[in-house]
N, C-alpha and C positions, 0 to 999 in steps of 0.2 A: 467588398471583401468582408468575410466573417471576422468577428472579433472574439477574443477569448478573455473576458474580464476576470473569470475565476477558473483556475486550473486545479483539479484534484490530482494529487500524487500519492497513491497508495504505496507504502514502503513496508518491507518485511524486516528491515534493519540488518539484513545479511550483508555479505561482502558485495553483493550486486547493487545494493541501494546507492552507494556513492558514485557508481559508474553511470547512473542515470542523471545525476545532478547537472552536467553540462547541457543536456537536452532541455531539462526543465528551465534552467536559467536562460537559455536562448529564447525559448517560447515566452517566458515571463517578461523578458526585456523587450522582445519584439512587439508584444501586444500590451505592455504595461499592465500585466495581470497580477492579481493576488494569487498566491500559492497556498494551497491547503494540503498539508501533509496528513496522511491518515495511516495509522497502524491498527490492524485488526488482530486481536488476541483470540485464539481459539477457546471455545468454552469446553469444559471438561466433564459435562454431565454424563457422558457415556461411561465414565469410571464408576458411577454409582451402581451399574449392573454387576460389578465384580466385588461388591460389598466394601467399597472404600467409603468410610463415613462421610456424609455430606459436609460435616464441619471441616474435615481435612481438605475436601475439594474447594470449599468456599475460601478457606484460608490461603490455599495455593493460588486460586484465581485472583484474590485480592493482591497477593504479592506480585503476580505477573502483571497486573494492571498498573500497580504503583511503579514497578521497575520499567515498564514500557513507557509510561509518561516521562520518567526521568531520562531514559535513553533517547526518546524522540525529541525532547527538548535539547539535549546535547547535539543530536544530529542536526537539528534546525540551526543551532548556534554555530556549529562547525562548518556547515556547508551552505547555509543561506543567510548568514549574518549580514551580508551586503545587500540583501533585498528588503525593501521597506515593509512590504505587506505579506508576511508569512505566518500562517496560523497552523495549529497542529491539534490533533485529537486522537485519542485512543478509545476504541470501542471493542466490545466482545461479540463474538458470533462467527457465522460462516463468512469467510473473507469476501467472496463474490457478492453475496447478498448484502453485506454491510457497505461495500463500496458503491454498489448501485443505489442503495437507499440513501447514502450520504450525498451522492451526486444529485439525486432527485430532490431530497429535502432541503438542500442548500443551494439549489439552482446553479449548479456548476455548468460551465460552458465546454469544458474539455477534460478528459481524463488522460493522463500520461502514466502508463503502467508498464512495468518491466515483465518480460517473459524469462523463464529460466532455461528454455530450450530443452526441457526434459524429453526423453525418448523412451520408447518401449514400456517396460513394466513400471518405471517411475511415473510415467504419464498416466497409465491406467490406474495405478494406486492413488496418486495424489491429484490427478485431474489437472486441468489448466484453469486457474483462477482468471488469468488474463483472457483466455478464450471465452469463458462464461461471461465476463464483464463486457467484452467486445460485442457479443451476440445480443445482450439484453440492455445495454446502457441507455439507449435513446438519445445519446449525444455523441459527438465525435470522440474516438478513442485512438490515441497514438500508442502503438505497441513498440516497445524497444527491447531487443535482446541485448542486455548490457554487456554480455561477454563477447558477442560477435562485434558489437559496436566498438569495443575497446581492443578487439583483436586478440582476446585472451580466453576463448571459450575453453572450459575445463573438460574437453572430450578425452 
């Protein structure tokens, strides 16, 4: 039987993130796994094309990163305080690329990622991070639509 010693759980800290916690805990408990929470902050370089001073962008990105670290620590404490081995990290960049790189660089065994069930124009505009990760990860990926799983999809 396959074992999953290290589980990567990318979270966006939206209302969907807590809905994934029971699935992560079940897998972590079942396989005695370490849980690695990851938040990917978007980089804002594209604003430099509209004459936003780079100092303003740098200052805002720094504030985002600091806030994300604090919020992710709170999330860990609130939802994973009862699990012994939970690590967390905040990185900047493209979400799918950073998730895949994190999984590869830290030798993760499984990725548990939520989908948002976007449809139509939202999916075209925002794309699907979960879909990109699933196609390129190189390790097993468990996709969870947290709204469907909780029976409360915001359709």
